[in-house]
N, C-alpha and C positions, 0 to 999 in steps of 0.2 A: 769424431764427435767433439764439438767445442761448446762449452757452457760459459755464457757470461753470467757471473755469479756475484751480484752486488752486495749480498748479505753474508758471503762467506759460508754458505750452507752446504756445499758440494765438495769442499776439499778433502775431507776424510774419505768420502765415497770414491773420488778419483785416485787417491793414494791406495786404497784397498784394492781397486781394480787394476793397478800398475799404471795409471795415468800420471800426468804432471799437473802441478798446481802453479800458476804464474801469477805472482802478486803485482798488480799494476800500480797501486799506491798503498801506503801503510795507513794505519789508523791515526798516525800523527799528523795526517794532512798533506804528505808529499804530493807535489803537483805532477802535472804531465804537459805535454804539447797539445794545444788546441787543435793543431792541424796534424793529419796524418796522411802523407804522400809517400809511397813506396814504389820504387822502379818495378815496371811490370814488362817482362819480355813475353810477348803472346804469339803463339803460332795459330791461335784460333780465330777465324774471321769475327766472331762476337766480341772479341776483346777490343775492337775498334771503338765500341761505345763505352768501354770501361773508363777512359779518362774524363769524359763528360760527366758521367754518373759520380765519380769519385770527387771531382771538383765541386759538384753541386752538394755532395754530403758535407765536405769541409765548409762550403759557404754557409750551409744551414747551421753548422756549429757556431760560426761567427755571428750570424743573425740572431740566433737564440741567445747568445751571450749579451749582444748589444741590447736586444729588446728587453730582457729582464732586467739589466742594469739600469736602463733608462726609466722604466716604470714597472715594477714586479707585480703590481696589481692589475695592469691592463697592458701586457707586452704587445708591442706593435712597431713594425718598421714601415716607415713611409716609402713611397716610391723613390724619391731623390736620395733618401738615405741608403736604400738597397743598392741603387746604381753605384753610388760612391763606394760603398763597401765591396761591391763586386769588382769594380775597377781596380781598387786598391789591392785586392788579393791578386788579381791577375798581374798587376804591375810588380807586386813584391816578388811574386814567383819568377817573373822575368829577370829581375835584379839578382836573383839567386841561380840564374841559369837554368830555370825549370820552365818548360812549355805548358801551359794549362791544358793543351790538347794532345800532349805526347807524353805518355807514361814512361817512356824509355828515358826521358830527361830527369825524372824525378829521383829524389834521394830523401830517405827518411831523416827528420829532425835537421833539415837544412832551412826550413821556413818556420817562423814563430809569429806569435801575435804582435810582438814588438816591431817586426819588419813591416807589417800591414799598417801598423800605427804611424810608422816613420813616413811611409808613402802618403798617407792621409794628411799628415801635419806639414809635411815639407813640399809635396808636390801637387796635391789636389785642393789645397786650401784656397788658392787664388780663384778657382773656378766657382765655388760656392762657398764663400767664407762662413756664412751664418750657419749653414748645415754642417760643415766640416767642424766648426768650433763646438757644435753640440755633441758630435760623435767623439771628437777628441776628448772633450771634458768627461764624457761618460766612461771612456775606455781608459783614461790616463792611469788610474790606480792599478790597473791590471796589465797595462802595456808599456810601461816606462820602467827602467831599472830602479828608480828610486820610489816606485809605487808600492803600496802596502801589499798589494796582492800579485806582485809581479811574478813570483815563482809558481803561482798556482796554474798558470796556462803557459808558461815559458820554460818548462823543465823537459830536457830530452827523455824520452822513453822508447827503448828498443826491445821489441819482444819478438821472440822466435819460438814458435811451437813446434816440438820435435815428436811428441807422442801422438798416437791415434786417438787418445782420449785426453783432452786438456780442459782445465777449468781456469778462467780468467777471473782473478778476484781483485777488488779495489777496496775492501775494507772500510766502507762508508757506514756501516750500520750503527756504529757507536759515535759517529760525528754529528754535531748539530749544525748543518749547513743548509742553505737555501734549496729548494726542490730543484731550481734550474742548475745549480752547481752539480747536484746528484745526477740529473739528467745528462749533462755534459760528460761527465765521467763514465756514465752508462754507454753514452753514444760513442765515445772514444773506444771503449772496450769492444762494442759491436764492430766498428770500423776495422780494428785490428784482426778480429776473428774473420770477417769477410775477406780481408786483404790476404791473410794467411791461407785460407781455403781456396781462393781464386788461384794464388801462386802455386799451390799444390797441383791443382787441376792443369794449369798451363805447362807445367814443368814435366808432367808424366805423360808417356805415351799410351798408358792404359790406366787413366785416373779412376779412382774409387770415389764414390759419393761421399759428401760431407754433410753432416747435419749440425747446425748451430741452434743452441737453445738459448733464447733470451729470457732469463728468468726475471720476474718482477717487471714485466714489459711496461706496465703503466708508469713506472718511474721514469722512463725515457721519453714517453709521449705526452710531453707538457705543453707543446704549442704546434702550430701548423708545419713548422720547418722540421721538427723532429718526426712527426707523422709522415711528412713527405719522403724523408730518408728511408723509413722502414717500409712504407708502401712500395717505394721503387726497389728496393732489396728484395721484397716478397715476389716481385714480378721479374726481376733481371737475374738473380742469382741461380735460378735452376739452369739457365744456359751454361753455367760453369760446374755443373754437377753439385750444387749447394742448395740445401732446403733450410729455410729459416723457420724455426718454430717459436711462437710467442706464448709464454706461459702467464696467464692471468690468475688472480685469486677468484674471480667470478666474472661472469659477462658483463655485469655492470660496469667494471673497471675497463673493459673493452670499448663499451658503448660511449662512456665518458671521454675516452681518449679519441675516439672516432669524431666527436663533434668539432675537435679542433681542425680536422681536415675538411669538414663540411661548411664551417663558417669561417675558415681562414681568410686572411686578407689578400692571400695570393690567387683568389678565385677558384680554388679547388672544388671540384664536384664530387657528388656522392660516389660516382664510379671509381675514382681514385682514391677514396678512403679505405680504411682497413676491411670494412665489411663489404667492400665493393671488389676486393681482390678475389678472383675465382680460383678454386682449387687449392684453397689455404686450409690447413688443419689447425683448429683452435683447441687448446687444452685448458680445461677449466677445473678448479678444485672443488668448488661448491656447486655441485650438479643441479639440485632443485632450484636454487636462487637464479642459477644461469638460464635454466630452461625457460622461465617466464620472460626474462629480459630478451633472450634470443628470439623467443616466439614473437614478442612485440615488434622487435626491430625488424625481422624478416617476413613478418605477416603469415606465420605459420597457422596450420589448422590447430583446432583444439586437440585432435588426436595426435598430431605430431608433438605438441607441447607436452602431452600427457607421456609420451614415450621418453621424453627427456627427463620429466619430473619424477618418473619411478625409479630413477637411479638413486643409490645411496650416497650419502655424502662421503667424499674421499675416493669415489670411483672416477676414473678418467673418462672424459667425453670428448670424442673427436667429431667435430662439425664439418662436414664435406660439402660445400655448396657445389651444385652442378651448374651446368651451362645456363639454366634458367635462374639460378641463384636463390631460388625459394625452397624446394624440397630439401630435407635433410636426411642423412643416414646417420645413426648413432651406432658407434662401434664400442661395445663394452669388453674390456680385456678379460683374460681368464680370471679365476677367483684368487689372483695374488694382488696385493696392493701396488699401485703404480710407483715407479722409481722416483717420483718427486716427493714421496713421504720423507719427513725429516728425521724419523726414527731410524738410527743406524742399524739396529738388528733387523728391522723389517726390510730395509734397503738390501742388506747383504742377502738375506733369505731370498727375496724377489729375484735380484739379479742372478743369484747362483741357480735358481730354477730355471730362469730363461736361458742362460748360457748352457746349462745341461740338456734342455730341450733342444737348442739349436745344434748342439753337438751329436745328439741322438739322431736328428733329421739329416744332418750332414753325412753321418756314417751310413745312414740307410739310403743314402742317394736322393 
């Protein structure tokens, strides 16, 4: 299990359970590499699509950064801008000996935002001077060595998860930063978690399933590009034995994030948004408020909404869309509080009971 933990809430739990805590960035604002490409050696046929998905995920990080730097109140990337940024990313990879379509040629921390900026400024400017000038001036402070924010997205970060239970923290809860900056850090941690889980799967002859919990999911879903990445992971990661779980405070946060995908400039349709992904487990903390929101979004009957609203605040709700997408089954856990409770005493008691129950069942066959 890998937990992406933006508010540093699960560290003590992981340590108590014998897991590891991996600090991605400290509260002093240490940066990271905007791009995350790691070499992938795959024996599985499904790994052929991995390179394309990973390239798209990294491109989405670049598009989000540019869109919010250009206009944080109305982030948008035009067609010509997207084309130039995509080409610049591919060309910068080639200059570093990395083929965008071949994960065997990739190496972590070989490519940085500064490399993509150099391609734009030096090689693509003559093709569309006006558009490149806008992009270059927008990214300059983040992509040139003398820029004020250069270290924020050009700092090497190497992460290797060794334990079966790992928590990735990036300590941003106490920093006053823009929402998109928090989203990019969140997105980077998610890509690391996915890469590590996939590598484990490909390297093992008898792989075990991996679960990734994306805590405070609404913080990463700030535009159509971030939604696109998460929707794609929800659909493709199961082929590698990986299940991605999104944790929201309530269903309103999910619905709000989903609107980015529905109205995004890339032409996304509702079937490609978060609520359109079939077979997904949603975890909500505030059950009554979530019941009415989900009921409205999925056109549930009054009876189905009632079954949701009867749950007490703090109980877990697992929403399981079937092939028709409309009916829901609500699974209520045993009378112990769910593991996402922030009270350490409750968490320790709950997990102890769960593990003891699992041990008893195992011994009994």
